[in-house]
LUMVO-655022 format. One record per residue (C-alpha): x, y, z; residue in one letter. Coordinates in steps of 0.001 Angstrom, whole numbers, plus 500000, padded with zeros to 6 digits. Example, Ala and Ser with C-alpha at 12.3 -4.5 7.8 and 13.67 -1.06 7.14 Angstrom:
% LUMVO-655022
512300495500507800A/513670498940507140S/
% end
This chain:
% LUMVO-655022
491153499989506366M/491605502505509204T/488645501123511129R/489954497581510832K/493356498722512065L/491817500567515029A/489716497552515965L/492715495236515654T/494795497527517898C/491967497683520411L/491601493916520576V/495349493264520737L/495740495978523386G/493017494378525490A/494650490963525163V/498041492390526145L/496547494250529113A/494794491091530234G/497967489025530035R/500012491592531949L/497494492563534613L/495661489268535248A/498428487777537454P/498431490878539680R/494665490911540034L/494364487205540799T/497318487298543255A/495550489953545339A/492695487659546443R/491153488663549772P/491241486463552832A/487911484933553862A/485505487673554875G/487730490593553799K/486864492899550911A/489159493016547898L/490727496416547464R/492655496750544241V/493680500253543180P/494056499115539579L/490333498865538963R/489736502625538522P/492792502838536306L/491537499932534164L/488137501594533878A/489770504817532629V/491907502898530112V/488880500951528873A/486906504203528511A/489819505680526526G/489884502685524193Y/486133502881523753L/486285506618522974A/489088506053520428A/487123503260518785L/484012505444518606G/485979508356517155Y/487604506143514513G/484292504561513559A/482671507996513129A/485317509215510634Q/484465509118506926P/486171506408504901A/489293507566503102V/489910506162499622P/493093504192499095A/496037506344498008M/496174505131494394N/492467504383493956E/491831507410491662P/494725506297489434L/493504502689489387A/489967503791488541T/491191506049485717W/493396503317484208L/490637500692484333A/488096503153482946G/490314503907479946H/491071500261479157G/494648500144480473Y/495157496802482181T/498910496135482387H/501749498608482621G/504953499588484368L/505605501867487342A/507993502505490209G/508027500033493083Y/505645501929495385W/503039502692492740Q/503130499218491172A/502021497114494116G/499644499568495735S/497852500493492492T/497418496825491574T/495949496216495027L/493756499334494917D/492416498280491508A/491325494900492785G/493538493326490071A/491572495032487258R/494853496810486549V/498282495282487050S/501448497366487302L/504870495713487344S/507663497537489129S/510697498791487257V/514022500252488281G/517096502094487015H/519307500231484595G/522576500943482828R/522597504038480700G/519511505406482491G/517242502785480945R/514266500984482463V/514809497428483738V/512523494949485546P/512144495536489256G/514083493294491617H/512103493567494865W/509264491177495624E/508420490445492014T/508121487496489656S/509993487219486364T/506714486043484792L/505412489617485059L/508079490719482565Y/507677487893480027D/506389489478476777P/504887486159475674S/502640486143478782R/501989489839479458Q/501340492927477354Y/502329496225478972A/501683499365476950D/501933502205479465F/504184503644482169V/502980505491485277V/505224508261486619V/504529509945489962K/505614513540489448D/505679514826493017S/505254513988496668G/506236510909498580T/507726508094496480Y/508135510339493444S/509410508584490303T/510280511641488198R/513394509764487001W/511135507254485250L/509868509731482645R/513305510231481041A/514255506584481508A/511053505418479787A/511646507718476810E/515262506562476620R/514143502908476647T/510902502950474630F/511140506157472585G/508656509041472709P/505206508069473995P/502275508047471612Q/499982509645474201Q/500517511289477591T/497840511860480236Y/497990513636483587V/495859512260486419V/496479514109489690G/500164513705490603P/500603510969487970Y/501643511086484333T/500572508103482226I/502676507590479111M/501349505141476477T/502910503324473511W/501320501191470762P/503633498240471508A/504479495717474222N/507054497513476351L/508157494279478005L/509951493236474814A/512199496306475102Q/513096496074478796L/516726495568479680G/518076492861481956K/517203493194485636P/519930494574487841R/521527492169490220T/
% end
């Protein structure tokens, strides 16, 4: 992903530079028989060399796995296909898993209970007749921590049958469809 982003920035930067500098370069056309002297050419050569060096440096770096790829791999490898998580973990883990695992986002509800997420989500993801969610992912530390979700999940679904720790994540599992016990989404 980083290499694609660097290449995209390089291309868009070149297009922007061309659009901004082309009128100046074409306006400075020499009269018949006179040599064109544009001081921008050395500057453009230095900028182009800088872009080329940055592109080469970015291409030489080792690929970095997606942030939630280890979690997605663990869930898929242990047969967990649909569960619940905080907003940031839900979308990115589903994407990192290549849809082998699907996490639906949840939020805080009344009484500290878990309710369906309300940002960028479909109500179909929370329909117990269509989906079967039997685990909750809690991020215990770091950016986008969802420590609140551990207590809220136990308050909503009862004590988990099994708990696993995978890096900064705790996976809590139940032998039932958790979607049937979710509260109403907040408005």
